[in-house]
C-alpha positions in Angstrom: -24.0 -10.6 6.2 -20.8 -11.4 8.0 -17.7 -10.9 5.8 -14.1 -11.8 6.3 -11.0 -10.7 4.5 -7.3 -11.6 4.7 -4.0 -9.7 4.3 -1.1 -10.8 2.1 2.4 -9.6 3.0 5.9 -10.2 1.8 8.0 -11.9 4.4 10.9 -9.5 4.1 14.3 -10.7 5.3 13.2 -14.3 5.5 13.7 -16.7 2.6 11.6 -19.6 3.6 8.9 -20.8 6.0 11.5 -22.7 8.0 13.4 -19.5 8.4 10.3 -17.7 9.7 9.6 -20.6 12.1 13.2 -20.5 13.4 13.1 -16.7 13.7 9.9 -16.7 15.7 11.2 -19.5 18.0 14.3 -17.5 18.7 12.3 -14.3 19.5 10.1 -16.3 21.8 13.1 -17.6 23.6 14.8 -14.3 24.1 11.9 -11.9 24.7 10.3 -12.0 28.1 6.8 -11.0 27.0 6.9 -12.3 23.4 3.9 -11.4 21.3 3.5 -12.9 17.8 2.8 -9.7 15.9 3.9 -7.8 12.8 4.0 -4.0 13.1 3.0 -2.0 10.0 2.7 1.7 9.3 -0.8 1.8 8.0 -4.0 0.8 9.9 -6.3 -1.5 7.9 -9.5 0.3 7.0 -11.3 -3.1 6.8 -10.5 -4.0 10.5 -13.9 -5.6 11.2 -13.5 -7.9 8.3 -10.0 -8.9 9.3 -11.1 -9.6 12.8 -13.9 -11.8 11.6 -11.7 -14.8 10.8 -9.0 -13.3 8.6 -5.4 -14.4 8.3 -2.1 -12.9 7.3 -0.8 -14.8 4.3 3.0 -14.8 4.0 4.8 -14.5 0.7 8.3 -16.2 0.4 10.4 -15.6 -2.7 7.3 -14.7 -4.8 5.0 -17.5 -3.5 2.4 -17.5 -0.8 3.4 -20.4 1.4 1.8 -19.9 4.8 -0.7 -18.1 6.9 -1.4 -17.0 10.5 -4.8 -16.2 11.9 -5.2 -12.6 12.9 -6.3 -12.2 16.5 -6.4 -8.5 17.0 -4.9 -5.1 16.0 -3.0 -3.2 18.6 -2.0 0.4 18.6 1.8 0.7 18.6 3.4 4.2 19.0 6.9 4.2 17.5 9.9 6.0 18.9 9.2 8.7 16.4 5.7 9.2 18.0 3.9 7.9 14.9 0.9 5.6 15.5 1.3 2.2 13.9 -0.7 -1.0 13.7 0.5 -4.2 15.5 -1.1 -7.2 13.8 -1.3 -9.8 16.5 -1.4 -13.3 15.2 -2.0 -16.8 16.4 1.5 -18.4 16.9 0.4 -21.4 14.7 1.8 -21.1 11.2 -0.3 -23.0 8.7 1.3 -24.1 5.4 -0.8 -23.3 2.3 -0.9 -24.4 -1.3 1.8 -22.4 -3.2 0.3 -19.3 -4.9 2.5 -17.0 -7.0 2.5 -13.3 -6.1 4.2 -10.4 -7.9 6.3 -8.1 -5.7 4.5 -5.2 -3.9 5.0 -2.9 -1.0 3.2 -3.0 2.3 0.2 -5.4 2.4 -2.8 -6.1 0.3 -6.3 -7.4 1.0 -6.9 -11.0 0.0 -10.6 -12.0 -0.4 -11.4 -15.4 1.1 -12.4 -16.7 -2.3 -8.9 -16.0 -3.6 -7.0 -17.3 -0.6 -4.9 -20.5 -1.3 -6.1 -23.6 0.5 -4.3 -25.0 3.5 -2.0 -27.9 3.0 -2.5 -31.1 4.9 -0.1 -30.4 7.8 1.2 -34.1 7.7 2.0 -33.8 4.0 5.5 -33.6 2.8 4.5 -31.8 -0.4 5.5 -28.6 1.2 9.1 -29.8 1.4 9.6 -29.0 -2.3 12.2 -26.4 -3.0 10.6 -22.9 -3.2 11.7 -22.5 -6.8 10.0 -25.8 -7.8 6.8 -24.9 -5.8 6.7 -21.5 -7.5 7.2 -23.0 -11.0 4.5 -25.6 -10.4 2.1 -22.9 -9.1 2.9 -20.6 -12.0 1.7 -23.2 -14.5 -1.3 -24.2 -12.4 -0.1 -27.7 -11.3 -0.1 -26.9 -7.6 
């Protein structure tokens, strides 16, 4: 049976999805060989499941708000000589239904059954302030 799993990760240093989009656009503009990836210290043990249709779900200010499809995992050797995992993602950022998340370090696995649904990309519902989206999600309205 083919299985798929996702990762969920705090988007540290970025307050909103718009900030992430702007930051990625800037990096793409200034880096010659831009690669949409996130480097993390640990290598996921469930690599095969991640590469079987998994996504990285981003948490902004305590709420999952977007995802990016995971394409592959690259070995990245840091300046300190330590092996790290480069999570290479599709450049498309897909908005999701808001889903509250408590703070955590690193990343966590997120089963497909627990992943928030994608928002209609034409919808303006995602334009709600993050605090309102979080409050609505917390009480189960969104």
